[in-house]
C-alpha positions as CSV (number, residue, x, y, z in Angstrom):
1,M,-28.2,9.1,-80.2
2,H,-29.8,9.6,-83.7
3,P,-33.3,8.1,-83.9
4,L,-32.4,6.0,-86.9
5,R,-29.5,4.3,-85.0
6,Q,-31.4,3.9,-81.8
7,H,-34.3,2.1,-83.5
8,A,-32.4,0.4,-86.3
9,R,-33.5,-3.1,-85.4
10,I,-37.2,-2.1,-85.3
11,L,-37.0,-0.3,-88.6
12,T,-35.2,-3.2,-90.2
13,A,-37.8,-5.7,-88.9
14,S,-40.6,-3.5,-90.3
15,L,-38.9,-3.1,-93.6
16,V,-38.1,-6.8,-94.0
17,G,-41.6,-7.8,-93.1
18,T,-43.2,-5.7,-95.8
19,A,-40.4,-6.7,-98.3
20,V,-41.3,-10.3,-97.8
21,E,-45.1,-9.5,-98.2
22,F,-44.6,-7.6,-101.5
23,Y,-42.1,-10.1,-102.8
24,D,-44.5,-12.9,-102.1
25,F,-47.5,-11.1,-103.7
26,Y,-45.5,-9.7,-106.6
27,I,-43.8,-13.0,-107.7
28,Y,-47.4,-14.3,-107.9
29,A,-48.5,-11.2,-109.8
30,T,-45.5,-11.5,-112.2
31,A,-46.1,-15.2,-112.7
32,A,-49.8,-14.5,-113.3
33,A,-48.9,-12.0,-116.0
34,L,-46.2,-14.2,-117.7
35,V,-46.9,-17.9,-117.3
36,F,-49.9,-18.8,-115.2
37,G,-52.4,-18.2,-118.0
38,P,-51.2,-21.0,-120.4
39,L,-50.0,-23.2,-117.5
40,F,-53.1,-23.3,-115.3
41,F,-55.8,-21.8,-117.5
42,P,-55.3,-23.0,-121.1
43,S,-57.5,-21.2,-123.6
44,S,-57.6,-20.5,-127.3
45,D,-57.7,-16.8,-126.4
46,P,-54.5,-15.7,-124.5
47,A,-56.3,-12.6,-123.1
48,T,-58.9,-14.9,-121.4
49,G,-56.1,-16.9,-119.9
50,V,-54.5,-13.8,-118.5
51,M,-57.8,-12.6,-117.1
52,L,-58.4,-15.9,-115.4
53,S,-54.9,-15.8,-114.0
54,F,-55.6,-12.3,-112.6
55,M,-58.8,-13.6,-111.1
56,S,-56.9,-16.3,-109.2
57,F,-54.6,-13.5,-108.0
58,G,-57.6,-11.4,-107.0
59,I,-59.0,-14.2,-104.8
60,A,-56.1,-13.6,-102.5
61,F,-57.4,-10.1,-101.7
62,F,-60.7,-11.5,-100.7
63,A,-58.9,-13.9,-98.4
64,R,-56.8,-11.2,-96.8
65,P,-59.6,-9.7,-94.7
66,V,-60.1,-13.1,-93.1
67,G,-56.5,-13.2,-92.1
68,A,-56.7,-9.5,-91.1
69,I,-59.6,-10.3,-88.7
70,A,-57.7,-13.3,-87.2
71,F,-54.3,-11.7,-86.8
72,G,-55.9,-8.4,-85.8
73,H,-57.6,-10.1,-83.0
74,F,-54.4,-11.7,-81.6
75,G,-52.4,-8.6,-82.3
76,D,-54.6,-6.6,-80.0
77,R,-54.9,-9.5,-77.5
78,I,-51.4,-10.8,-77.1
79,G,-49.2,-8.1,-78.8
80,R,-47.7,-7.0,-82.1
81,K,-44.5,-9.1,-82.1
82,S,-45.8,-12.6,-81.7
83,T,-48.6,-12.0,-84.2
84,L,-46.1,-10.6,-86.8
85,V,-43.9,-13.6,-86.4
86,A,-46.8,-16.0,-86.9
87,S,-48.1,-14.1,-89.9
88,L,-44.6,-14.2,-91.5
89,L,-44.4,-17.9,-91.1
90,L,-47.8,-18.6,-92.6
91,M,-47.2,-16.2,-95.5
92,G,-43.8,-17.6,-96.3
93,G,-45.0,-21.2,-96.0
94,S,-47.9,-20.6,-98.3
95,T,-45.7,-18.9,-101.0
96,L,-43.2,-21.8,-100.8
97,L,-46.0,-24.3,-101.5
98,I,-46.9,-22.6,-104.7
99,A,-43.6,-23.8,-106.1
100,F,-44.9,-27.3,-105.9
101,L,-48.3,-26.7,-107.5
102,P,-49.1,-29.1,-110.4
103,T,-50.0,-27.4,-113.7
104,Y,-53.2,-27.9,-115.6
105,A,-51.4,-30.4,-117.9
106,M,-50.5,-32.5,-114.9
107,V,-53.9,-32.8,-113.1
108,G,-56.3,-31.2,-115.4
109,W,-55.5,-23.0,-107.7
110,V,-50.1,-3.7,-92.3
111,A,-49.2,-4.8,-89.4
112,P,-45.5,-4.0,-89.7
113,A,-46.3,-0.3,-89.7
114,L,-47.5,-0.5,-86.1
115,L,-44.2,-1.9,-85.0
116,A,-42.4,1.2,-86.4
117,V,-45.0,3.9,-85.6
118,E,-45.5,2.8,-82.0
119,N,-41.7,3.0,-81.4
120,A,-41.1,6.2,-83.3
121,P,-39.6,9.2,-81.4
122,P,-41.3,12.6,-81.5
123,G,-41.2,14.3,-84.9
124,W,-40.2,11.0,-86.7
125,T,-43.6,9.3,-86.9
126,A,-44.1,9.5,-90.6
127,R,-40.5,8.6,-91.5
128,F,-40.6,5.6,-89.1
129,G,-44.1,4.7,-90.5
130,A,-42.6,4.8,-94.0
131,A,-39.9,2.2,-93.1
132,P,-42.3,-0.8,-93.8
133,Q,-43.5,0.9,-97.0
134,L,-39.9,1.0,-98.3
135,G,-40.2,-2.8,-98.2
136,A,-42.5,-2.5,-101.2
137,P,-39.8,-1.4,-103.7
138,V,-37.3,-3.8,-102.1
139,G,-39.7,-6.7,-102.5
140,F,-40.6,-5.5,-106.0
141,L,-36.9,-5.3,-106.9
142,A,-36.2,-8.8,-105.6
143,A,-39.2,-10.3,-107.4
144,N,-38.8,-8.6,-110.8
145,G,-35.0,-8.9,-110.6
146,L,-35.1,-12.6,-110.0
147,F,-37.6,-13.2,-112.8
148,L,-35.4,-11.0,-115.1
149,L,-32.3,-13.1,-114.3
150,L,-34.1,-16.3,-114.8
151,G,-35.4,-15.0,-118.2
152,L,-31.8,-14.3,-119.2
153,W,-30.3,-17.6,-118.0
154,L,-33.1,-20.0,-119.1
155,T,-34.7,-20.8,-122.4
156,D,-38.5,-20.1,-122.7
157,A,-39.1,-23.9,-122.5
158,E,-37.1,-24.2,-119.3
159,F,-38.7,-21.1,-117.7
160,N,-42.2,-22.3,-118.4
161,A,-41.4,-25.8,-117.3
162,W,-39.7,-25.2,-114.0
163,G,-37.9,-21.8,-113.9
164,W,-41.0,-19.9,-112.7
165,R,-41.0,-22.0,-109.5
166,L,-37.6,-20.8,-108.3
167,P,-38.8,-17.4,-107.0
168,F,-41.4,-19.1,-104.8
169,L,-38.7,-21.4,-103.4
170,F,-36.4,-18.4,-102.7
171,S,-39.2,-17.0,-100.5
172,A,-38.1,-19.4,-97.8
173,V,-34.7,-17.6,-97.5
174,L,-36.4,-14.2,-97.0
175,V,-38.7,-15.7,-94.4
176,I,-35.8,-17.0,-92.4
177,I,-34.1,-13.6,-92.5
178,G,-37.3,-11.9,-91.5
179,L,-37.8,-14.3,-88.5
180,W,-34.2,-13.8,-87.4
181,V,-34.8,-10.0,-87.3
182,R,-38.3,-10.1,-85.7
183,L,-37.5,-12.5,-82.9
184,K,-34.9,-10.1,-81.6
185,I,-37.2,-7.2,-81.0
186,G,-39.5,-6.4,-78.1
187,E,-43.2,-5.4,-77.9
188,T,-44.1,-1.8,-78.7
189,P,-44.2,0.7,-75.9
190,A,-47.7,1.9,-76.9
191,F,-49.1,-1.6,-76.5
192,Q,-47.3,-2.2,-73.2
193,E,-48.6,1.1,-71.9
194,A,-52.2,0.3,-73.0
195,L,-51.9,-3.2,-71.4
196,A,-50.8,-1.6,-68.1
197,K,-53.8,0.7,-68.0
198,A,-56.5,-1.9,-68.9
199,P,-56.7,-5.6,-70.0
200,P,-57.0,-6.1,-73.7
201,H,-60.5,-6.5,-75.3
202,N,-61.7,-10.0,-75.3
203,M,-63.1,-9.5,-78.9
204,P,-61.3,-6.6,-80.6
205,L,-63.2,-7.2,-83.8
206,W,-66.5,-6.8,-82.0
207,E,-65.2,-3.6,-80.4
208,L,-64.6,-2.3,-83.9
209,R,-68.4,-1.8,-84.3
210,R,-67.8,1.4,-82.4
211,H,-65.3,2.5,-85.1
212,L,-67.2,1.9,-88.3
213,G,-66.5,5.5,-89.5
214,P,-62.7,5.0,-89.2
215,L,-63.0,1.6,-90.9
216,L,-64.7,3.1,-93.9
217,V,-62.4,6.1,-94.3
218,G,-59.3,3.9,-93.7
219,S,-60.4,1.5,-96.4
220,A,-61.0,4.3,-98.8
221,G,-57.6,5.8,-97.9
222,V,-55.7,2.8,-99.1
223,I,-57.5,2.1,-102.4
224,A,-55.4,4.4,-104.5
225,C,-52.1,2.9,-103.5
226,F,-53.2,-0.7,-104.4
227,A,-54.7,0.5,-107.7
228,I,-51.6,2.2,-108.8
229,F,-49.3,-0.6,-107.9
230,Y,-51.0,-3.4,-109.6
231,L,-51.9,-1.4,-112.7
232,A,-48.3,-0.2,-113.0
233,T,-46.8,-3.6,-112.4
234,A,-48.9,-6.8,-113.1
235,Y,-51.4,-5.2,-115.5
236,A,-48.6,-3.3,-117.4
237,L,-46.4,-6.4,-117.6
238,A,-49.3,-8.4,-119.1
239,Q,-49.9,-5.6,-121.6
240,G,-46.2,-5.2,-122.5
241,T,-45.5,-8.8,-123.1
242,T,-48.8,-9.8,-124.8
243,T,-50.5,-6.8,-126.4
244,F,-47.3,-5.0,-127.4
245,G,-45.1,-8.2,-127.8
246,Y,-42.1,-6.9,-125.9
247,P,-39.6,-9.6,-124.7
248,R,-40.2,-10.6,-121.1
249,E,-36.7,-9.5,-120.1
250,T,-37.0,-6.1,-121.8
251,F,-40.2,-5.1,-120.0
252,L,-39.1,-6.4,-116.7
253,A,-36.0,-4.2,-117.0
254,V,-38.2,-1.2,-117.7
255,Q,-40.3,-1.9,-114.6
256,L,-37.1,-2.3,-112.5
257,G,-36.0,1.1,-113.6
258,A,-39.4,2.6,-112.8
259,N,-39.4,1.0,-109.4
260,T,-36.7,3.4,-108.2
261,F,-39.2,6.2,-108.4
262,L,-41.5,4.3,-105.9
263,A,-38.7,4.4,-103.4
264,L,-38.0,8.0,-104.1
265,G,-41.7,8.9,-103.7
266,I,-42.0,7.1,-100.4
267,V,-39.0,9.0,-99.0
268,L,-40.2,12.4,-100.2
269,A,-43.7,11.7,-98.9
270,A,-42.4,10.6,-95.4
271,I,-40.3,13.8,-95.1
272,H,-43.3,15.9,-96.3
273,A,-45.6,14.2,-93.8
274,D,-43.4,14.8,-90.8
275,R,-43.1,18.5,-91.8
276,T,-46.9,18.9,-92.4
277,S,-49.1,15.9,-91.5
278,P,-49.6,12.4,-92.9
279,G,-53.2,13.3,-93.9
280,R,-52.1,16.3,-95.9
281,T,-49.5,14.3,-97.8
282,L,-52.0,11.6,-98.5
283,L,-54.4,14.2,-99.7
284,L,-51.7,15.5,-102.1
285,G,-51.1,12.0,-103.4
286,A,-54.8,11.4,-104.0
287,L,-55.1,14.5,-106.1
288,A,-52.0,13.4,-108.1
289,T,-53.6,10.0,-108.6
290,V,-56.7,11.6,-110.1
291,A,-54.5,13.5,-112.6
292,L,-52.4,10.4,-113.2
293,G,-55.4,8.4,-114.3
294,I,-56.0,10.7,-117.2
295,A,-52.5,10.2,-118.6
296,F,-51.8,6.5,-117.6
297,G,-54.0,4.8,-120.2
298,P,-52.8,6.7,-123.3
299,G,-49.2,6.5,-122.1
300,L,-49.2,2.8,-121.6
301,S,-51.3,2.2,-124.8
302,S,-48.8,4.2,-126.9
303,G,-46.7,1.0,-127.1
304,M,-43.5,3.1,-127.3
305,L,-41.0,1.9,-124.6
306,P,-39.7,5.4,-123.6
307,V,-43.3,6.7,-123.2
308,I,-44.2,3.6,-121.2
309,F,-41.2,4.0,-118.9
310,V,-42.1,7.6,-118.2
311,T,-45.7,6.6,-117.5
312,L,-44.8,3.8,-115.1
313,A,-42.1,5.9,-113.4
314,S,-44.6,8.7,-112.9
315,A,-47.2,6.3,-111.6
316,L,-44.9,4.7,-109.0
317,L,-43.7,8.2,-107.9
318,V,-47.3,9.2,-107.2
319,M,-47.8,5.9,-105.5
320,G,-45.1,6.9,-103.0
321,F,-47.3,9.7,-101.9
322,V,-50.4,7.6,-101.4
323,Y,-48.5,4.7,-99.8
324,G,-45.7,6.3,-97.8
325,P,-48.0,8.2,-95.4
326,L,-50.3,5.2,-94.7
327,G,-48.0,3.8,-92.0
328,S,-48.4,6.9,-89.9
329,W,-51.9,7.9,-91.0
330,L,-53.9,4.7,-90.4
331,P,-52.8,4.3,-86.7
332,T,-54.3,7.8,-86.0
333,L,-57.7,6.5,-86.9
334,F,-58.0,3.9,-84.1
335,P,-57.2,3.8,-80.3
336,V,-54.4,1.4,-79.3
337,G,-56.8,-1.3,-78.0
338,V,-58.2,-2.0,-81.4
339,R,-55.5,-0.5,-83.6
340,Y,-54.1,-3.7,-85.0
341,S,-57.6,-5.0,-85.8
342,G,-58.8,-1.7,-87.2
343,I,-55.8,-1.2,-89.5
344,S,-55.7,-4.8,-90.7
345,V,-59.4,-4.8,-91.7
346,A,-59.3,-1.3,-93.2
347,F,-56.1,-2.0,-95.2
348,N,-57.3,-5.3,-96.6
349,A,-60.8,-4.2,-97.3
350,G,-59.4,-1.4,-99.4
351,G,-57.1,-3.9,-101.1
352,I,-60.0,-5.9,-102.5
353,V,-61.1,-2.8,-104.5
354,G,-57.7,-1.5,-105.4
355,G,-55.6,-4.6,-105.7
356,A,-58.1,-7.3,-106.9
357,L,-60.9,-5.5,-108.8
358,T,-59.0,-2.7,-110.4
359,P,-56.4,-4.7,-112.5
360,L,-59.2,-7.2,-113.4
361,A,-61.4,-4.4,-114.7
362,A,-58.4,-2.9,-116.5
363,Q,-57.7,-6.2,-118.2
364,W,-61.4,-6.5,-119.2
365,L,-61.3,-3.0,-120.7
366,S,-58.1,-3.9,-122.6
367,G,-59.6,-7.1,-123.9
368,H,-62.6,-5.1,-125.3
369,G,-60.3,-2.6,-127.1
370,M,-60.5,0.1,-124.4
371,G,-57.0,-0.1,-123.0
372,A,-56.6,3.7,-123.3
373,Q,-59.5,4.2,-120.9
374,A,-58.1,1.8,-118.3
375,G,-56.2,4.5,-116.6
376,L,-59.4,6.3,-115.6
377,L,-59.8,3.6,-113.0
378,L,-56.9,5.3,-111.3
379,S,-58.8,8.6,-111.3
380,V,-61.8,6.9,-109.7
381,A,-59.5,5.3,-107.1
382,G,-57.9,8.7,-106.4
383,V,-61.3,10.3,-105.8
384,I,-62.3,7.6,-103.4
385,T,-59.0,8.0,-101.4
386,L,-59.4,11.8,-101.5
387,L,-62.9,11.5,-100.0
388,G,-61.7,9.1,-97.3
389,V,-58.9,11.3,-96.2
390,M,-61.1,14.4,-96.1
391,A,-63.6,12.5,-94.0
392,A,-61.1,11.2,-91.5
393,R,-61.1,12.4,-87.9
394,P,-57.7,11.4,-86.4
395,K,-57.8,10.3,-82.8
396,A,-54.1,10.4,-82.2
């Protein structure tokens, strides 16, 4: 039987989990770029409101390592499946509650990859590891598409008053689908085999002190993907709708078109990684990120929609090569007994730099008239990821 058919349920569960994660994060990022500034951070300077809005988004990346430590501990102690189900419930519930937040005027704010990789047949590790990564363009499509439809159906007053809350409510539907899929799968063979050989570590996080090198290189390895994604999506959306004055629906449509190149990049990267190695593919993507950073700022700052589209499409295509291989590269850095904890901490630590600080720094540069130089942040992120991959010493 073909590997894709044999493991269809596992691949679906992995993809759905990441789709929900990116949907949840990106509806917040989209709302932060479009409406959260004036709704929750009123200011005489719109740029300041957007920056404060991005800061609230960035706080989530500092909270993620706390969750990574907690869920990493239980993932290595009791297994992947139960922990993934619990994390999905918590993530979906938190997103749902955002729909009920009172505004300022009222009151005055990785794990799925293991499931796929540890079930992958020989020769398919990178492609199975990329299945969760494909959830990113799916989640992005759902988030942006829903905001686009709401923008077309509602007036600006209706959208700002209550329309922006609907995508957060819709998250509950995705969580139910994700739970239905994940509850029907079993534990990974790699975890079962490790459990049969030895009991799990009492404190997987404490055991990670023996793996500080892999933690550092793993964190460095993920920075480029976070930086590209949030500069090409949330930051670009804020620039397009404020600095350049494009209608919300027009710019969302441009980003939806560019999103297809992210899916293409992930697929191409996964095929390349299985033919060569995940590390080599990630190295190629890091080099491309360095080059991308030179062109990104001037391309986005041109203000011309066709040039902006090409810039964003190129950025998301490159992101596919620094994101697609992560699902198969990160697990090679850690032994099975601490793999969940190691990947969780490394991935989310890198997310602080790439996902929280980079778009905030870019917005600051733009606010000080240096928007054309914001892309150089991508070059820096590419160099860091490049160094991380070169320093890695895979254990599996």
